N, CA, C and O of each residue as an XYZ file, in Angstrom:
928
protein
N      18.373    -11.188     -5.339
C      17.090    -12.689     -5.845
C      17.698    -13.506     -6.684
O      18.493    -13.079     -7.520
N      17.456    -14.531     -6.584
C      17.770    -15.525     -7.475
C      16.649    -16.010     -8.434
O      17.002    -16.506     -9.504
N      15.445    -15.918     -8.167
C      14.454    -16.260     -8.866
C      14.485    -15.449    -10.146
O      14.886    -14.304     -9.939
N      14.147    -15.734    -11.537
C      13.906    -15.172    -12.800
C      13.061    -13.812    -12.517
O      12.221    -13.752    -11.619
N      13.351    -12.811    -13.312
C      12.605    -11.424    -12.998
C      10.991    -11.565    -13.345
O      10.133    -10.862    -12.812
N      10.749    -12.491    -14.231
C       9.340    -12.721    -14.685
C       8.658    -13.531    -13.325
O       7.575    -13.100    -12.929
N       9.092    -14.348    -12.822
C       8.599    -15.215    -11.731
C       8.401    -13.898    -10.482
O       7.374    -13.797     -9.812
N       9.475    -13.053    -10.360
C       9.061    -11.881     -9.439
C       8.120    -11.233     -9.464
O       7.277    -11.175     -8.569
N       8.110    -10.394    -10.924
C       7.200     -9.767    -11.492
C       5.619    -10.511    -11.189
O       4.709     -9.823    -10.728
N       5.425    -11.984    -11.506
C       4.252    -12.347    -11.173
C       3.771    -12.575     -9.761
O       2.608    -12.555     -9.358
N       4.890    -12.797     -9.082
C       4.403    -12.816     -7.300
C       4.175    -11.556     -6.997
O       3.234    -11.395     -6.219
N       4.840    -10.405     -7.430
C       4.281     -8.919     -7.069
C       3.001     -8.952     -7.651
O       2.098     -8.915     -6.815
N       2.664     -9.007     -8.757
C       1.099     -8.665     -9.192
C       0.295     -9.674     -8.621
O      -0.867     -9.412     -8.932
N       0.338    -10.556     -8.033
C      -0.462    -11.609     -7.226
C      -0.537    -11.028     -6.061
O      -1.646    -10.712     -5.628
N       0.724    -10.754     -5.266
C       0.609     -9.880     -3.871
C      -0.259     -8.695     -3.797
O      -1.190     -8.516     -3.012
N       0.205     -7.847     -4.794
C      -0.534     -6.467     -4.803
C      -2.191     -6.489     -5.096
O      -3.060     -5.666     -4.807
N      -2.257     -7.764     -5.782
C      -3.749     -7.298     -6.308
C      -4.501     -8.259     -4.844
O      -5.701     -8.099     -4.624
N      -3.631     -9.259     -3.900
C      -4.490     -9.455     -2.806
C      -4.519     -8.378     -1.812
O      -5.424     -8.333     -0.979
N      -3.377     -7.321     -1.862
C      -3.628     -6.229     -0.902
C      -4.505     -5.661     -1.091
O      -5.220     -5.334     -0.144
N      -4.861     -5.256     -2.571
C      -6.127     -4.242     -2.971
C      -7.225     -4.764     -2.668
O      -8.132     -4.141     -2.117
N      -7.277     -5.963     -2.988
C      -9.092     -7.170     -2.667
C      -9.204     -6.985     -1.422
O     -10.125     -6.331     -0.932
N      -8.154     -7.611     -0.665
C      -8.350     -7.638      0.789
C      -8.512     -6.166      1.484
O      -9.533     -5.987      2.149
N      -7.528     -5.062      1.364
C      -7.800     -3.767      2.017
C      -8.889     -3.116      1.368
O      -9.932     -3.002      2.011
N      -8.828     -2.662      0.192
C      -9.934     -1.742     -0.475
C     -11.229     -2.936     -0.634
O     -12.315     -2.381     -0.802
N     -11.279     -3.959     -0.617
C     -12.345     -4.939     -0.713
C     -12.977     -4.944      0.416
O     -14.205     -4.984      0.333
N     -12.333     -4.904      1.841
C     -12.951     -4.878      2.731
C     -13.918     -3.238      3.452
O     -14.871     -3.115      4.222
N     -13.131     -2.348      2.778
C     -13.783     -1.089      2.862
C     -15.010     -1.147      2.195
O     -16.039     -1.128      2.871
N     -15.078     -1.228      0.738
C     -15.825     -0.952     -0.246
C     -16.943     -2.271      0.448
O     -17.923     -1.791      1.017
N     -16.880     -3.659      0.444
C     -17.949     -4.676      0.769
C     -18.068     -4.664      2.236
O     -19.283     -4.730      2.421
N     -17.530     -4.621      3.295
C     -17.712     -4.784      4.514
C     -18.027     -3.713      5.540
O     -18.799     -3.789      6.496
N     -17.318     -2.764      5.170
C     -17.228     -1.728      6.184
C     -18.400     -1.108      6.759
O     -18.519     -0.784      7.941
N     -19.281     -0.962      5.820
C     -20.419     -0.287      6.210
C     -21.943     -1.196      6.740
O     -22.965     -0.815      7.313
N     -21.429     -2.714      6.162
C     -22.726     -3.424      6.359
C     -23.158     -3.407      7.756
O     -22.394     -3.146      8.685
N     -24.466     -3.705      7.895
C     -25.166     -3.364      9.162
C     -24.141     -3.883     10.308
O     -23.928     -3.181     11.297
N     -23.491     -5.193     10.124
C     -22.751     -5.353     11.358
C     -21.188     -5.210     10.974
O     -20.286     -5.957     11.353
N     -21.078     -4.101     10.152
C     -19.713     -3.855      9.581
C     -18.286     -3.587     10.241
O     -18.088     -2.859     11.214
N     -17.350     -4.297      9.547
C     -15.960     -4.378     10.199
C     -15.551     -2.754     10.900
O     -14.994     -2.691     11.996
N     -15.905     -1.530     10.121
C     -15.314     -0.378     10.446
C     -14.164     -0.066     10.235
O     -13.470     -0.828      9.563
N     -13.694      0.987     10.680
C     -12.283      1.580     10.346
C     -10.885      0.619     10.966
O      -9.732      0.716     10.546
N     -11.348     -0.260     12.017
C     -10.665     -0.774     12.806
C     -10.349     -2.071     12.033
O      -9.247     -2.619     12.055
N     -11.536     -2.553     11.276
C     -11.525     -4.086     10.404
C     -10.387     -3.685      9.297
O      -9.320     -4.199      8.959
N     -11.177     -2.431      8.862
C     -10.442     -2.239      7.227
C      -8.924     -2.007      7.462
O      -8.162     -2.447      6.601
N      -8.436     -1.398      8.474
C      -6.892     -1.374      9.214
C      -6.495     -2.804      9.276
O      -5.597     -3.297      8.593
N      -7.106     -3.329     10.000
C      -6.323     -4.892     10.110
C      -6.734     -5.591      8.726
O      -6.049     -6.576      8.449
N      -7.647     -5.276      7.893
C      -7.186     -6.457      6.837
C      -6.113     -5.789      5.860
O      -5.344     -6.439      5.151
N      -6.167     -4.533      5.919
C      -4.538     -4.260      4.996
C      -3.619     -4.970      5.767
O      -2.845     -5.650      5.093
N      -3.422     -5.035      7.342
C      -2.180     -5.710      7.919
C      -1.957     -6.922      7.542
O      -0.862     -7.454      7.365
N      -3.531     -7.597      7.352
C      -3.320     -9.174      7.112
C      -3.040     -9.615      5.663
O      -2.717    -10.774      5.405
N      -3.189     -8.544      4.615
C      -3.061     -9.146      3.245
C      -1.341     -8.996      3.128
O      -0.750     -9.739      2.344
N      -0.613     -8.039      3.912
C       0.704     -7.604      3.925
C       1.344     -9.327      4.593
O       2.140    -10.106      4.070
N       0.814     -9.395      5.525
C       1.583    -10.392      6.672
C       1.107    -11.560      5.611
O       2.157    -11.935      5.089
N       0.408    -12.037      5.252
C       0.057    -13.557      4.691
C       0.624    -13.424      3.470
O       1.096    -14.513      3.146
N       0.857    -12.331      2.372
C       1.657    -12.622      1.266
C       3.016    -12.541      1.692
O       3.837    -13.044      0.925
N       3.406    -12.058      2.668
C       4.926    -11.667      3.032
C       5.301    -13.574      3.327
O       6.284    -14.109      2.814
N       4.395    -14.263      4.139
C       4.888    -15.591      4.146
C       4.772    -16.184      2.969
O       5.638    -16.976      2.596
N       3.535    -15.848      2.103
C       3.724    -16.822      0.923
C       4.308    -16.553      0.021
O       4.346    -17.546     -0.706
N       5.123    -15.282     -0.642
C       5.816    -15.006     -1.680
C       6.904    -14.091     -1.247
O       7.553    -13.480     -2.097
N       7.131    -13.966     -0.042
C       8.397    -13.008      0.300
C       9.775    -13.836     -0.147
O      10.665    -13.162     -0.666
N       9.989    -15.269      0.032
C      11.046    -15.730     -0.700
C      11.331    -15.882     -2.221
O      12.376    -16.255     -2.754
N      10.102    -15.489     -2.821
C       9.961    -15.436     -4.118
C      10.671    -13.647     -4.951
O      11.574    -13.351     -5.733
N       9.676    -12.951     -4.231
C      10.068    -11.751     -4.871
C      10.544    -10.728     -3.599
O      11.226     -9.720     -3.784
N      10.227    -11.022     -2.739
C      10.446    -10.132     -1.432
C       9.348     -9.549     -0.915
O       9.408     -9.076      0.220
N       8.344     -9.497     -1.551
C       7.111     -8.867     -1.208
C       6.829     -7.410     -0.966
O       6.304     -7.029      0.080
N       7.131     -6.713     -1.798
C       7.247     -5.117     -1.742
C       5.791     -4.843     -2.103
O       5.406     -3.862     -1.466
N       4.863     -5.333     -2.870
C       3.592     -4.901     -3.361
C       3.457     -3.888     -3.247
O       2.299     -3.646     -2.906
N       4.322     -2.658     -3.395
C       4.073     -1.247     -3.457
C       5.259     -0.553     -3.802
O       6.324     -0.579     -3.185
N       4.932      0.201     -5.052
C       5.786      1.177     -5.550
C       7.052      1.973     -4.729
O       8.235      2.054     -5.063
N       6.365      2.528     -3.535
C       7.133      3.235     -2.511
C       7.996      2.285     -1.726
O       9.071      2.748     -1.346
N       7.738      1.127     -1.439
C       8.558      0.055     -0.905
C       9.399     -0.182     -1.718
O      10.463      0.015     -1.131
N       9.668     -0.591     -3.062
C      10.452     -0.851     -4.035
C      11.592      0.344     -4.091
O      12.789      0.060     -4.046
N      11.100      1.760     -4.198
C      11.997      2.969     -4.266
C      12.457      2.831     -2.811
O      13.677      2.992     -2.842
N      12.059      2.606     -1.538
C      12.707      2.811     -0.537
C      13.597      1.850     -0.335
O      14.683      2.240      0.093
N      13.450      0.545     -0.539
C      14.392     -0.334     -0.691
C      15.614      0.004     -1.691
O      16.746     -0.104     -1.219
N      15.504      0.312     -2.727
C      16.527      0.608     -3.767
C      17.549      2.051     -2.832
O      18.778      2.013     -2.893
N      16.995      2.937     -2.224
C      17.346      3.920     -1.814
C      18.353      3.414     -0.525
O      19.506      3.822     -0.386
N      17.729      2.512      0.320
C      18.528      1.719      1.338
C      19.582      0.820      0.977
O      20.364      0.239      1.729
N      19.487      0.773     -0.494
C      20.726     -0.385     -0.903
C      20.271     -1.784     -0.716
O      21.099     -2.661     -0.472
N      19.100     -2.029     -0.806
C      18.177     -3.477     -0.519
C      18.050     -3.969     -1.990
O      18.275     -5.165     -2.174
N      17.804     -3.402     -2.779
C      17.125     -3.717     -4.046
C      17.843     -3.012     -5.302
O      18.304     -1.874     -5.211
N      17.897     -3.703     -6.370
C      18.852     -3.490     -7.525
C      17.719     -2.179     -8.581
O      16.668     -2.457     -9.158
N      18.254     -1.113     -8.535
C      17.700     -0.190     -9.488
C      16.900     -0.682    -10.838
O      15.775     -0.298    -11.160
N      17.885     -1.796    -11.696
C      17.243     -2.232    -12.700
C      16.001     -3.101    -12.699
O      15.317     -3.367    -13.687
N      15.820     -3.477    -11.544
C      14.515     -4.301    -11.340
C      13.088     -3.257    -11.022
O      11.886     -3.518    -11.048
N      13.760     -2.122    -10.752
C      12.566     -1.236     -9.944
C      11.162     -0.904    -11.054
O       9.969     -0.914    -10.749
N      11.717     -0.650    -12.260
C      10.387     -0.163    -12.825
C       9.392     -1.364    -13.246
O       8.165     -1.268    -13.291
N      10.306     -2.745    -13.605
C       9.436     -4.112    -13.898
C       8.270     -4.354    -12.558
O       7.051     -4.494    -12.665
N       8.925     -4.349    -11.571
C       8.274     -4.384    -10.146
C       7.057     -3.367    -10.127
O       5.894     -3.768    -10.069
N       7.375     -2.124    -10.175
C       6.278     -1.463    -10.300
C       5.247     -1.492    -11.241
O       4.109     -1.352    -10.794
N       5.391     -1.644    -12.463
C       4.603     -2.443    -13.396
C       3.550     -3.205    -13.290
O       2.371     -3.013    -13.588
N       4.463     -4.666    -12.533
C       3.487     -5.673    -11.997
C       2.914     -5.070    -10.664
O       1.839     -5.573    -10.339
N       3.375     -4.153     -9.868
C       1.969     -3.966     -8.598
C       1.152     -3.226     -9.140
O      -0.027     -3.492     -8.907
N       1.501     -1.830    -10.209
C       0.154     -1.499    -10.716
C      -0.771     -2.376    -11.479
O      -1.933     -1.994    -11.620
N      -0.480     -3.232    -11.865
C      -1.646     -4.006    -12.848
C      -2.023     -4.805    -11.892
O      -3.234     -5.011    -11.979
N      -1.441     -5.453    -10.853
C      -2.156     -6.242     -9.931
C      -3.219     -5.403     -9.209
O      -4.306     -5.884     -8.889
N      -2.871     -4.146     -8.968
C      -3.796     -3.418     -8.239
C      -5.176     -3.048     -8.987
O      -6.318     -2.998     -8.530
N      -4.777     -2.847    -10.063
C      -5.823     -2.346    -11.218
C      -7.040     -3.894    -11.326
O      -8.267     -3.873    -11.233
N      -6.218     -4.968    -11.524
C      -7.230     -6.007    -11.534
C      -8.006     -6.111    -10.145
O      -9.221     -6.269    -10.034
N      -7.195     -6.009     -9.231
C      -7.987     -6.254     -7.939
C      -9.118     -4.938     -7.822
O     -10.251     -5.124     -7.378
N      -8.659     -3.663     -8.263
C     -10.297     -2.902     -8.606
C     -11.064     -3.368     -9.231
O     -12.209     -3.364     -8.777
N     -10.850     -3.916    -10.403
C     -11.731     -4.527    -11.432
C     -12.826     -5.665    -10.421
O     -14.054     -5.673    -10.327
N     -12.070     -6.305     -9.950
C     -12.704     -7.516     -9.210
C     -13.857     -6.732     -8.111
O     -15.063     -6.981     -8.102
N     -13.358     -6.023     -7.469
C     -14.036     -5.215     -6.422
C     -15.328     -4.772     -7.083
O     -16.472     -5.191     -6.909
N     -14.794     -3.675     -8.009
C     -16.031     -2.949     -8.688
C     -17.071     -4.057     -9.540
O     -18.254     -3.738     -9.652
N     -16.705     -5.045     -9.987
C     -17.767     -6.180    -10.424
C     -18.912     -6.841     -9.259
O     -20.121     -7.068     -9.294
N     -17.844     -7.003     -8.249
C     -18.958     -7.480     -7.089
C     -19.605     -6.469     -6.651
O     -20.829     -6.600     -6.684
N     -19.120     -5.298     -6.165
C     -19.675     -4.102     -5.592
C     -20.709     -3.762     -6.639
O     -21.725     -3.406     -6.043
N     -20.852     -3.727     -7.732
C     -21.982     -3.156     -8.688
C     -22.973     -4.167     -8.911
O     -23.937     -4.004     -9.659
N     -22.705     -5.340     -8.182
C     -24.224     -6.405     -8.316
C     -24.613     -6.215     -7.025
O     -24.809     -7.217     -6.338
N     -24.813     -4.780     -6.403
C     -25.813     -4.694     -5.441
C     -26.280     -3.347     -5.776
O     -25.625     -2.381     -6.167
N     -27.968     -3.502     -5.471
C     -28.478     -2.152     -5.944
C     -27.975     -0.954     -5.047
O     -27.693     -1.083     -3.856
N     -27.898      0.179     -5.728
C     -27.521      1.352     -4.910
C     -26.176      1.710     -5.111
O     -25.780      2.871     -5.002
N     -25.463      0.758     -5.401
C     -23.933      1.133     -5.493
C     -23.579      2.331     -6.476
O     -24.093      2.436     -7.589
N     -22.672      3.201     -5.969
C     -22.289      4.437     -6.518
C     -20.932      4.267     -6.762
O     -20.325      4.203     -5.694
N     -20.138      4.158     -7.828
C     -18.558      4.099     -7.938
C     -17.748      5.283     -7.564
O     -16.551      5.219     -7.284
N     -18.693      6.722     -7.576
C     -17.791      7.536     -7.515
C     -17.592      8.010     -5.651
O     -16.954      8.997     -5.286
N     -18.211      7.163     -4.831
C     -18.131      7.145     -3.510
C     -17.661      5.786     -2.880
O     -17.384      5.709     -1.683
N     -17.590      4.823     -3.653
C     -17.731      3.404     -3.295
C     -16.654      2.854     -3.663
O     -16.856      1.652     -3.833
N     -15.383      3.208     -3.913
C     -14.066      2.244     -4.281
C     -12.820      2.630     -3.225
O     -11.644      2.350     -3.457
N     -13.271      3.294     -2.077
C     -11.864      3.432     -1.187
C     -10.670      4.185     -1.762
O      -9.526      4.221     -1.308
N     -11.179      4.805     -2.895
C     -10.327      5.957     -3.248
C      -9.429      6.766     -2.126
O      -9.933      6.849     -1.006
N      -8.541      7.179     -2.273
C      -7.703      8.183     -1.619
C      -7.916      9.582     -2.220
O      -7.866      9.784     -3.433
N      -8.174     10.614     -1.231
C      -8.389     11.792     -1.360
C      -8.063     12.723     -0.342
O      -7.450     12.339      0.654
N      -8.465     14.109     -0.506
C      -7.881     15.552      0.250
C      -8.925     16.186      0.303
O      -9.841     15.930     -0.478
N      -9.010     17.052      1.138
C      -9.828     18.469      1.212
C     -11.217     17.567      1.314
O     -11.365     16.628      2.096
N     -12.289     18.082      0.283
C     -13.602     17.581      0.347
C     -13.649     16.315     -0.104
O     -14.736     15.822     -0.401
N     -12.185     15.430     -0.248
C     -12.609     14.049     -0.559
C     -11.944     13.348      0.484
O     -12.230     12.154      0.577
N     -11.122     13.815      1.289
C     -10.677     13.388      2.674
C     -12.142     12.599      3.570
O     -13.316     12.970      3.552
N     -11.614     11.602      4.188
C     -12.781     11.070      4.958
C     -13.268     11.865      5.958
O     -14.422     11.793      6.381
N     -12.251     12.783      6.436
C     -12.973     13.563      7.937
C     -12.408     15.215      7.477
O     -12.268     16.136      8.282
N     -12.172     15.284      6.163
C     -11.931     16.988      5.625
C     -10.697     17.215      5.769
O     -10.273     18.363      5.903
N     -10.098     16.395      5.764
C      -8.391     17.087      6.034
C      -7.742     17.724      4.777
O      -7.913     17.125      3.715
N      -7.018     18.871      4.774
C      -6.449     19.661      3.771
C      -5.620     18.683      2.994
O      -5.389     17.500      3.243
N      -5.139     19.597      1.783
C      -4.013     19.033      0.927
C      -2.717     19.196      1.726
O      -1.955     18.233      1.643
N      -2.367     20.096      2.391
C      -1.191     20.143      3.160
C      -1.219     18.747      4.547
O      -0.304     17.986      4.863
N      -2.253     18.820      4.963
C      -2.326     17.660      6.015
C      -2.496     16.226      5.431
O      -2.326     15.281      6.201
N      -2.849     15.969      4.001
C      -2.745     14.844      3.641
C      -1.274     14.482      3.033
O      -0.677     13.406      3.027
N      -0.991     15.451      2.649
C       0.863     15.301      2.092
C       1.493     14.960      3.081
O       1.984     13.832      3.035
N       1.741     15.897      4.484
C       2.245     15.616      5.526
C       2.076     13.878      5.803
O       3.013     13.091      5.665
N       0.841     13.532      6.170
C       0.423     12.406      6.429
C       1.473     11.149      5.646
O       2.311     10.444      6.209
N       1.133     11.162      4.336
C       1.421     10.389      3.390
C       2.816     10.088      3.336
O       3.386      9.011      3.159
N       3.313     11.381      3.546
C       5.089     11.448      3.483
C       5.550     10.479      4.948
O       6.325      9.524      4.902
N       4.852     11.005      6.237
C       5.310     10.692      7.252
C       5.166      9.022      7.519
O       5.962      8.265      8.074
N       3.820      8.736      6.900
C       3.492      7.542      7.147
C       4.433      6.606      6.417
O       5.095      5.770      7.032
N       4.485      6.744      5.161
C       5.437      5.922      4.545
C       6.820      5.878      4.737
O       7.416      4.872      4.353
N       7.593      7.028      5.398
C       8.881      7.102      5.420
C       8.996      5.883      6.920
O       9.920      5.111      7.176
N       7.876      6.075      7.583
C       8.467      5.038      8.845
C       7.699      3.874      8.308
O       8.107      2.826      8.809
N       6.850      3.728      7.568
C       6.712      2.005      6.967
C       8.019      1.687      6.392
O       8.623      0.739      6.894
N       8.493      2.253      5.530
C       9.604      1.888      5.157
C      10.872      1.556      5.885
O      11.605      0.627      5.548
N      11.115      2.420      6.980
C      12.024      2.347      8.111
C      11.850      1.034      8.856
O      12.825      0.428      9.302
N      10.706      0.636      8.977
C      10.047     -0.625      9.891
C      10.695     -2.020      8.868
O      11.357     -2.996      9.219
N      10.270     -1.684      7.743
C      10.281     -2.743      6.811
C      11.718     -2.899      6.695
O      12.055     -4.014      7.093
N      12.569     -2.274      6.344
C      14.158     -2.504      6.615
C      14.757     -2.927      8.045
O      15.456     -3.931      8.180
N      14.430     -2.094      9.063
C      14.439     -3.096     10.227
C      14.204     -4.459     10.291
O      14.972     -5.408     10.447
N      13.047     -4.390     10.147
C      12.445     -5.911     10.338
C      12.990     -6.956      9.444
O      12.802     -8.140      9.723
N      13.724     -6.570      8.276
C      13.895     -7.376      7.424
C      15.691     -7.216      7.375
O      16.378     -7.687      6.468
N      16.100     -6.636      8.274
C      17.818     -6.482      8.401
C      18.221     -7.958      8.911
O      17.507     -8.540      9.727
N      19.408     -8.541      8.388
C      20.164     -9.814      8.938
C      20.134     -9.729      9.874
O      19.770    -10.822     10.309
N      20.352     -8.816     10.936
C      20.703     -8.814     12.615
C      19.354     -8.546     13.323
O      19.358     -8.357     14.540
N      18.197     -8.520     12.615
C      16.793     -8.521     13.351
C      16.577    -10.099     14.043
O      17.257    -11.040     13.634
N      15.843    -10.219     14.825
C      15.013    -11.513     14.944
C      14.373    -12.162     13.811
O      13.481    -11.631     13.149
N      14.928    -13.520     13.568
C      14.514    -14.012     12.460
C      13.321    -14.575     12.410
O      12.947    -15.002     13.502
N      12.290    -14.791     11.166
C      11.058    -15.352     10.726
C       9.848    -14.102     11.755
O       8.728    -14.439     12.140
N      10.326    -13.039     11.939
C       8.884    -12.031     12.677
C       8.866    -11.150     11.759
O       8.006    -10.312     12.032
N       9.591    -10.842     10.444
C       9.150     -9.314      9.971
C       7.812     -9.381      9.412
O       7.091     -8.385      9.360
N       7.415    -10.664      8.941
C       5.966    -10.379      8.221
C       4.927     -9.615      9.054
O       4.097     -8.796      8.662
N       5.220    -10.181     10.591
C       4.138     -9.953     11.742
C       4.520     -8.237     12.111
O       3.638     -7.434     12.416
N       5.600     -7.972     12.040
C       6.168     -6.656     12.465
C       5.711     -5.679     11.583
O       5.292     -4.581     11.949
N       5.821     -6.256      9.816
C       5.165     -5.114      8.883
C       3.899     -5.263      8.560
O       3.325     -4.353      7.962
N       3.282     -6.362      8.876
C       1.715     -6.159      9.061
C       1.083     -5.307      9.885
O       0.182     -4.552      9.523
N       1.617     -5.409     11.246
C       1.265     -4.857     12.184
C       1.477     -3.236     11.884
O       0.525     -2.469     12.028
N       2.682     -2.795     11.492
C       3.066     -1.602     11.024
C       1.910     -1.063      9.934
O       1.339      0.007     10.148
N       1.704     -1.607      9.140
C       0.517     -1.245      8.036
C      -0.628     -1.183      8.442
O      -1.472     -0.566      7.791
N      -0.992     -1.929      9.844
C      -2.420     -1.693     10.256
C      -2.318     -0.473     10.920
O      -3.192      0.323     10.576
N      -1.424     -0.008     11.879
C      -1.149      0.859     12.552
C      -1.168      2.542     11.862
O      -1.327      3.644     12.387
N      -0.996      2.230     10.875
C      -0.699      3.205      9.766
C      -2.184      3.657      9.435
O      -2.591      4.810      9.580
N      -2.994      2.507      8.935
C      -4.267      2.652      8.574
C      -5.103      3.117      9.710
O      -5.993      3.924      9.444
N      -4.944      2.723     10.949
C      -5.659      3.044     12.247
C      -5.538      4.722     12.574
O      -6.443      5.372     13.099
N      -4.220      5.272     12.148
C      -3.960      6.409     12.240
C      -4.503      7.467     11.103
O      -5.059      8.502     11.471
N      -4.324      7.175      9.722
C      -4.434      8.066      8.822
C      -5.673      7.647      7.955
O      -6.016      8.456      7.093
N      -6.500      6.297      8.096
C      -7.921      6.590      7.238
C      -8.597      7.604      7.452
O      -9.393      7.756      6.525
N      -8.711      8.629      8.457
C      -9.722      9.645      8.516
C      -8.832     10.907      7.839
O      -9.217     12.076      7.843
N      -7.505     10.412      7.230
C      -6.832     11.678      6.579
C      -6.816     11.781      5.296
O      -7.131     12.856      4.785
N      -6.488     10.810      4.598
C      -6.628     10.624      3.266
C      -7.207      9.021      2.618
O      -6.949      8.611      1.486
N      -7.920      8.389      3.514
C      -8.013      6.871      3.538
C      -7.214      5.845      3.156
O      -7.397      4.791      2.548
N      -5.815      6.670      3.901
C      -4.361      5.676      3.455
C      -3.983      5.259      2.565
O      -4.481      4.216      2.142
N      -3.061      5.814      1.968
C      -2.680      5.360      0.788
C      -1.255      4.727      0.789
O      -1.091      3.559      0.436
N      -0.279      5.487      1.174
C       1.256      4.799      1.317
C       1.418      4.227      0.414
O       2.528      3.718      0.570
N       0.911      3.841     -0.806
C       1.135      2.800     -1.767
C       0.434      3.566     -2.979
O      -0.781      3.682     -3.139
N       1.357      4.022     -3.728
C       0.692      4.682     -5.276
C      -0.024      3.590     -6.057
O      -0.972      3.937     -6.761
N       0.465      1.797     -5.993
C      -0.301      1.057     -6.635
C      -2.003      0.881     -6.162
O      -3.053      0.783     -6.797
N      -1.736      0.894     -5.081
C      -3.481      0.935     -4.253
C      -4.015      2.033     -4.731
O      -5.151      1.830     -5.158
N      -3.585      3.316     -4.848
C      -4.411      4.402     -5.105
C      -4.608      4.561     -6.432
O      -5.501      5.287     -6.869
N      -3.703      3.822     -7.262
C      -4.406      3.800     -8.665
C      -5.234      2.971     -9.249
O      -5.914      3.249    -10.236
N      -5.207      1.449     -8.411
C      -6.396      0.982     -9.261
C      -7.968      1.553     -8.904
O      -8.880      1.662     -9.723
N      -8.019      1.841     -7.650
C      -9.549      2.418     -7.375
C      -9.405      3.294     -8.073
O     -10.044      3.026     -9.090
N      -8.663      4.783     -8.228
C      -8.753      5.896     -8.855
C      -9.549      5.844    -10.584
O     -10.455      6.504    -11.094
N      -8.908      5.019    -10.949
C      -9.034      4.319    -12.490
C     -10.409      4.306    -12.836
O     -10.748      4.802    -13.910
N     -11.382      3.724    -11.946
C     -12.493      3.263    -12.177
C     -13.485      4.362    -11.357
O     -14.697      4.310    -11.569
N     -12.878      5.456    -10.321
C     -13.746      6.209     -9.821
C     -13.878      7.557    -10.995
O     -14.838      8.294    -11.222
N     -12.655      7.524    -11.539
C     -12.314      8.636    -12.498
C     -12.386     10.090    -11.726
O     -12.300     10.066    -10.498
N     -12.544     11.380    -12.411
C     -13.142     12.370    -12.152
C     -12.223     12.911    -10.947
O     -11.017     13.024    -11.162
N     -12.694     13.213     -9.820
C     -11.750     13.661     -8.610
C     -10.747     12.711     -8.339
O      -9.571     13.049     -8.201
N     -11.087     11.682     -8.263
C      -9.857     10.720     -7.697
C      -8.665     10.535     -8.969
O      -7.564     10.067     -8.678
N      -8.901     10.832    -10.004
C      -7.728     10.901    -11.046
C      -6.918     12.394    -10.560
O      -5.703     12.476    -10.376
N      -7.635     13.216    -10.450
C      -7.220     14.734    -10.407
C      -6.282     14.635     -9.255
O      -5.122     15.006     -9.436
N      -6.638     14.190     -8.121
C      -5.997     13.735     -6.667
C      -5.015     13.224     -6.577
O      -4.142     13.605     -5.797
N      -4.890     12.114     -7.440
C      -4.130     10.844     -7.884
C      -2.361     11.117     -7.356
O      -1.689     10.409     -6.607
N      -1.975     12.384     -8.056
C      -0.947     12.820     -7.879
C       0.125     12.787     -6.483
O       1.304     12.449     -6.381
N      -0.711     13.217     -5.649
C      -0.504     13.364     -4.180
C       0.091     11.949     -3.715
O       0.970     11.778     -2.870
N      -0.632     10.910     -4.509
C      -0.560      9.757     -3.698
C       0.723      8.432     -4.525
O       0.997      7.249     -4.322
N       1.121      9.360     -5.345
C       2.296      9.112     -5.991
C       3.505      9.975     -5.296
O       4.359      9.401     -4.621
N       3.516     11.020     -5.450
C       4.406     11.915     -5.001
C       4.806     12.017     -3.489
O       5.974     12.023     -3.102
N       3.653     12.102     -2.640
C       4.258     12.117     -0.891
C       4.795     10.499     -0.797
O       5.943     10.270     -0.415
N       3.893      9.430     -1.166
C       4.555      7.973     -0.833
C       6.156      8.067     -1.201
O       7.088      7.896     -0.415
N       6.236      8.404     -2.686
C       7.559      8.357     -3.102
C       8.615      9.067     -2.441
O       9.683      8.522     -2.165
N       8.316     10.433     -2.141
C       9.194     11.239     -1.140
C       9.149     10.363      0.404
O      10.273      9.965      0.710
N       8.403     10.114      1.098
C       8.588      9.506      2.015
C       9.211      8.288      2.111
O       9.697      7.991      3.202
N       9.315      7.350      0.987
C      10.047      6.071      0.658
C      11.617      6.504      0.715
O      12.307      5.776      1.428
N      12.239      7.517      0.105
C      13.424      8.292     -0.230
C      13.814      8.390      1.072
O      14.927      7.959      1.375
N      12.924      9.001      2.113
C      13.395      9.386      3.312
C      13.626      8.503      4.268
O      14.615      8.672      4.981
N      12.581      7.148      4.522
C      12.656      6.415      4.761
C      13.816      5.338      5.000
O      14.277      4.820      6.017
N      14.192      5.179      3.147
C      15.263      4.466      3.062
C      16.678      4.941      3.262
O      17.579      4.178      3.611
N      16.851      6.287      3.019
C      18.071      7.076      3.458
C      18.258      7.210      4.824
O      19.401      7.398      5.239
N      17.093      7.127      5.782
C      17.255      7.147      7.303
C      17.694      5.682      7.899
O      18.634      5.453      8.660
N      16.866      4.867      7.407
C      17.488      3.570      7.841
C      19.017      3.451      7.303
O      19.922      3.458      8.137
N      19.233      3.371      6.293
C      20.630      3.499      6.092
C      21.625      4.078      6.689
O      22.676      3.486      6.933
N      21.380      5.403      7.013
C      22.223      6.050      7.997
C      22.294      5.671      9.153
O      23.287      5.980      9.812
N      21.223      4.868      9.736
C      20.900      4.788     11.379
C      21.884      3.280     11.409
O      22.702      2.963     12.273
N      21.546      2.618     10.344
C      22.186      0.985     10.635
C      23.414      0.872     10.327
O      24.161     -0.037     10.689
N      23.740      1.978      9.502
C      25.429      1.670      9.254
C      26.294      1.579     10.670
O      26.331      2.283     11.679
N      26.991      0.332     10.237
C      27.917      0.461     11.572
C      28.876      1.059     11.509
O      29.186      1.211     10.327
N      29.878      1.721     12.492
C      30.889      2.333     12.517
C      32.185      1.831     12.107
O      33.177      2.556     12.174
């Protein structure tokens, strides 16, 4: 990256802010409205945040917006390990700021309850459709691994130029269509951390899974693509 680290961190903060505001915000503010957007709309909202930010800041920071993506790119040899922690810090801060904005707006409506209204990720009794810890763990690992593989493939210098944001945005949409009923879909530890801090209680107790599983998936996805793409 030719940009100074401070500018790249700023871009990651803004980009992750937009991802959480657009994705979690759509779930909190628009999913259950009488003419709400529902599961499909929320899935599309998450995909659109990545697609739009990839065009807006991809040339500045690479548009990771996700600690798991940064880890996967390190494993895949696409990102320097020295920049990993600063990127993760910027991403988590952006997610927390977005969650704060969502909380402020949502709490302006009578009857809002933070314990169930911040699009937090969960398993077992806090899974949207009652899926177990094991099912949630497996889902997060597999979905993140595939997400990293798609990101690395779409941004490979040998891939068709200019289409990476579309492929990545559609991949995130598909991931949400599959896994919202299971865990509310994380595949992104920063996205999980922001809302969990406001919900507290069960969301913080279960947050570990939404760091551990996506990071394991990121390592698998990064290593898998690196092995597949290596030319003989």
